[in-house]
C-alpha positions as CSV (number, residue, x, y, z in Angstrom):
1,X,-8.6,-18.7,14.9
2,X,-10.0,-21.2,12.8
3,X,-8.3,-24.3,11.9
4,X,-7.4,-24.7,8.4
5,X,-9.8,-27.8,8.0
6,X,-12.5,-25.4,9.0
7,X,-11.6,-22.8,6.7
8,X,-11.4,-25.1,3.6
9,X,-15.3,-25.7,4.1
10,X,-15.7,-22.1,2.8
11,X,-13.9,-22.7,-0.5
12,X,-17.3,-23.6,-2.6
13,X,-18.7,-20.3,-1.3
14,X,-15.5,-18.4,-2.3
15,X,-15.5,-20.2,-5.6
16,X,-19.0,-19.1,-6.4
17,X,-18.1,-15.5,-5.6
18,X,-14.9,-15.7,-7.7
19,X,-17.0,-16.9,-10.7
20,X,-19.4,-14.1,-10.4
21,X,-16.7,-11.5,-10.2
22,X,-14.2,-12.8,-12.9
23,X,-12.2,-11.5,-14.6
24,X,-11.9,-9.1,-11.3
25,X,-10.8,-10.8,-8.2
26,X,-13.5,-11.5,-5.6
27,X,-13.0,-10.5,-1.9
28,X,-14.6,-11.4,1.4
29,X,-14.4,-12.2,5.3
30,X,-15.0,-15.4,7.0
31,X,-16.8,-14.7,10.4
32,X,-17.6,-17.3,13.0
33,X,-21.2,-16.5,14.1
34,X,-22.5,-16.5,17.6
35,X,-23.8,-20.1,17.1
36,X,-20.3,-21.2,16.3
37,X,-20.7,-21.8,12.4
38,X,-18.6,-20.3,9.9
39,X,-19.9,-18.0,7.2
40,X,-18.5,-16.4,4.2
41,X,-19.3,-12.8,3.9
42,X,-18.8,-11.7,0.2
43,X,-17.6,-7.9,-0.2
44,X,-17.5,-5.7,-3.1
45,X,-14.1,-5.2,-4.6
46,X,-13.4,-1.3,-5.0
47,X,-9.9,-1.7,-6.4
48,X,-9.1,-0.2,-9.8
49,X,-7.1,-3.1,-11.4
50,X,-8.4,-6.6,-11.9
51,X,-5.6,-8.4,-10.5
52,X,-6.1,-6.4,-7.1
53,X,-8.8,-6.3,-4.5
54,X,-9.8,-3.6,-2.0
55,X,-12.9,-4.3,0.3
56,X,-15.6,-2.0,0.5
57,X,-15.6,-0.3,4.1
58,X,-19.4,-0.9,4.4
59,X,-19.2,-4.6,3.6
60,X,-16.3,-4.9,6.1
61,X,-18.6,-3.4,8.9
62,X,-21.4,-5.7,7.9
63,X,-19.2,-8.7,8.0
64,X,-18.0,-7.7,11.5
65,X,-21.6,-7.3,12.8
66,X,-22.4,-10.6,11.3
67,X,-19.7,-12.4,13.6
68,X,-16.2,-12.5,14.5
69,X,-13.8,-12.5,11.5
70,X,-11.3,-15.4,11.5
71,X,-9.9,-15.1,8.1
72,X,-10.0,-13.2,4.9
73,X,-10.5,-14.6,1.5
74,X,-10.0,-13.5,-2.1
75,X,-9.6,-15.3,-5.6
76,X,-6.6,-15.2,-8.0
77,X,-7.9,-15.4,-11.6
78,X,-5.9,-17.8,-13.9
79,X,-2.9,-17.4,-11.6
80,X,-1.6,-19.5,-8.8
81,X,-3.4,-19.2,-5.5
82,X,0.2,-18.8,-3.9
83,X,0.1,-15.4,-2.1
84,X,1.8,-12.3,-3.6
85,X,4.2,-10.1,-2.0
86,X,1.2,-7.8,-1.4
87,X,-0.8,-10.4,0.0
88,X,2.0,-11.3,2.4
89,X,2.4,-7.6,3.5
90,X,-1.4,-7.3,4.2
91,X,-1.5,-10.7,5.9
92,X,1.1,-9.6,8.4
93,X,-0.9,-6.6,9.0
94,X,-4.2,-8.3,9.6
95,X,-2.8,-11.0,11.9
96,X,-5.5,-13.6,10.3
97,X,-5.0,-16.4,7.9
98,X,-5.8,-15.7,4.4
99,X,-7.7,-18.2,2.0
100,X,-6.8,-17.7,-1.6
101,X,-8.8,-19.6,-4.3
102,X,-8.0,-20.0,-8.0
103,X,-10.4,-19.3,-10.4
104,X,-11.6,-21.3,-12.4
105,X,-9.7,-24.5,-11.2
106,X,-10.9,-24.2,-7.5
107,X,-7.2,-24.9,-6.2
108,X,-6.8,-23.1,-3.1
109,X,-4.1,-22.2,-0.4
110,X,-4.6,-21.4,3.4
111,X,-2.0,-19.0,4.7
112,X,-1.2,-18.3,8.3
113,X,0.0,-14.6,8.9
114,X,3.9,-13.9,9.4
115,X,6.0,-10.9,9.8
116,X,6.8,-9.7,6.1
117,X,8.4,-6.7,4.3
118,X,8.9,-7.1,0.5
119,X,12.3,-6.4,-0.9
120,X,12.7,-2.5,-1.6
121,X,13.5,-2.9,-5.1
122,X,11.5,-4.8,-7.7
123,X,8.1,-4.7,-5.9
124,X,5.0,-4.6,-8.2
125,X,2.7,-1.6,-7.7
126,X,-0.2,-2.1,-5.5
127,X,-1.9,1.2,-4.4
128,X,-2.4,1.5,-0.7
129,X,0.3,-1.3,0.1
130,X,3.3,-1.2,-2.5
131,X,3.2,2.4,-3.6
132,X,5.3,5.7,-3.4
133,X,4.4,5.9,0.5
134,X,4.7,2.3,1.2
135,X,8.3,2.4,0.0
136,X,9.2,5.3,2.2
137,X,7.5,3.4,5.1
138,X,9.4,0.3,4.5
139,X,12.6,2.0,3.9
140,X,12.4,3.8,7.1
141,X,11.4,0.7,8.9
142,X,14.0,-1.6,7.8
143,X,17.0,0.6,7.1
144,X,16.5,3.2,9.9
145,X,14.3,1.5,12.4
146,X,11.6,4.4,12.3
147,X,8.1,3.4,12.2
148,X,5.8,5.6,10.1
149,X,2.1,5.3,10.2
150,X,0.2,3.8,7.6
151,X,-2.4,6.2,6.5
152,X,-5.4,4.9,4.4
153,X,-5.5,6.4,1.2
154,X,-8.1,6.5,-1.8
155,X,-7.0,5.9,-5.5
156,X,-6.8,9.4,-7.2
157,X,-6.8,11.3,-4.0
158,X,-4.2,13.6,-5.7
159,X,-6.7,14.5,-8.1
160,X,-8.9,16.3,-6.0
161,X,-7.5,19.7,-4.3
162,X,-10.4,19.6,-1.8
163,X,-9.9,16.4,-0.3
164,X,-7.3,14.6,2.0
165,X,-3.5,15.3,1.2
166,X,-1.7,12.1,2.1
167,X,1.8,13.9,2.5
168,X,0.9,17.7,3.5
169,X,-1.5,16.7,6.2
170,X,0.8,14.3,7.8
171,X,4.4,14.5,7.4
172,X,4.9,16.8,10.4
173,X,3.2,14.4,12.8
174,X,5.6,11.6,11.5
175,X,8.7,13.8,12.8
176,X,9.3,15.2,9.3
177,X,10.2,19.0,8.6
178,X,10.5,20.8,5.3
179,X,14.1,22.0,5.1
180,X,13.2,23.4,1.4
181,X,9.4,24.0,0.2
182,X,8.6,25.4,-3.0
183,X,5.0,24.2,-3.5
184,X,3.6,26.9,-5.6
185,X,1.9,26.1,-8.9
186,X,4.5,28.5,-10.6
187,X,7.4,26.6,-9.2
188,X,9.9,25.1,-11.6
189,X,11.4,22.6,-9.4
190,X,14.5,22.4,-7.2
191,X,17.5,24.9,-7.5
192,X,21.1,24.4,-7.0
193,X,21.1,25.9,-3.4
194,X,18.4,23.4,-2.6
195,X,20.2,20.5,-4.3
196,X,22.9,21.1,-1.7
197,X,20.6,20.7,1.1
198,X,19.9,17.1,0.3
199,X,21.1,14.5,2.8
200,X,20.6,10.6,2.7
201,X,17.2,9.5,4.1
202,X,15.5,12.7,3.2
203,X,12.1,12.5,1.6
204,X,11.4,14.5,-1.7
205,X,7.8,15.5,-2.7
206,X,7.1,15.8,-6.3
207,X,4.1,16.9,-8.4
208,X,3.8,14.7,-11.7
209,X,1.1,16.0,-14.1
210,X,-1.3,16.8,-11.2
211,X,-2.5,19.7,-9.4
212,X,-1.0,18.6,-6.0
213,X,1.8,16.5,-4.9
214,X,1.4,12.9,-5.8
215,X,4.6,11.2,-5.5
216,X,7.5,11.1,-2.8
217,X,11.0,9.5,-2.9
218,X,13.6,8.6,-0.4
219,X,16.9,10.2,-1.3
220,X,19.6,7.4,-0.5
221,X,22.9,9.6,-1.4
222,X,24.8,9.8,-4.6
223,X,22.1,11.6,-6.4
224,X,20.0,8.4,-6.1
225,X,16.4,8.1,-5.5
226,X,14.4,5.0,-4.1
227,X,10.7,5.3,-5.3
228,X,7.9,3.5,-6.6
229,X,5.9,4.9,-9.6
230,X,2.6,3.9,-10.7
231,X,2.5,0.5,-12.6
232,X,6.3,0.4,-12.6
233,X,8.5,-1.9,-10.1
234,X,10.0,-0.1,-7.2
235,X,13.7,0.9,-8.2
236,X,16.6,2.9,-7.6
237,X,17.0,5.6,-10.0
238,X,19.3,8.7,-10.9
239,X,17.7,11.9,-9.7
240,X,17.9,13.7,-13.0
241,X,16.3,16.7,-14.4
242,X,12.7,15.1,-14.9
243,X,12.5,14.8,-11.3
244,X,14.3,17.7,-10.1
245,X,11.9,19.8,-12.2
246,X,9.0,18.3,-10.5
247,X,10.1,18.6,-6.8
248,X,8.4,20.9,-4.7
249,X,9.7,20.3,-0.9
250,X,12.6,18.1,0.8
251,X,11.7,16.7,4.0
252,X,14.0,15.6,6.9
253,X,13.2,13.5,10.0
254,X,13.7,14.7,13.2
255,X,16.4,12.0,14.0
256,X,18.6,13.5,11.3
257,X,18.0,17.3,11.9
258,X,21.3,19.0,13.2
259,X,21.0,21.1,16.3
260,X,21.2,24.5,15.8
């Protein structure tokens, strides 16, 4: 791992990259080459939002071929270089320091990784980190001690019926079983009999204005959902008609299935 004093020498390169990419965030990898020198490897940002970043997979591969990754870097445009909750979440996953540089001032922070899970309510939506699947993963980890795999997911996967399906392709391998399933396009939502099946910790799949299931929530009991909608803070919310009419399946983890 590189010393913080060494990483600070990369700030001028990140600032140049940040200026070229503004108002979007820049992102890149700091590697140690075979000669022992540090080098900043800029990456293309493929995120949809201006204040988010996602590194292009090919650029990540090129960075790893250039040397050993020792830190990640990105910019915050007109905002403090203090890491966001999403940044802290990703830092804990990467296990490497993060250099965050403000554009245009050049102020920066160097942040060491530490275990972190954001509060379950009030999160800012960041696809692939803090989204509807992310809130389910973190609920199961913090409240139930159950680890669910963090599957990579591309923005807009739910718009393409011939592409990967985050939920249908993976829920069984995570120990989840459908106790009610009505996913046909003609379905009009959950019925009264199925509502009586709901138990705390069940996962509810929904289809909201798309041809396939694009949203999921945790049922926490008392007719209340914990979920995270696009561009909204994560929250607990009444499981009312709007969500009931869009429900396509109820999934239950094997730890909560009654024998027989």
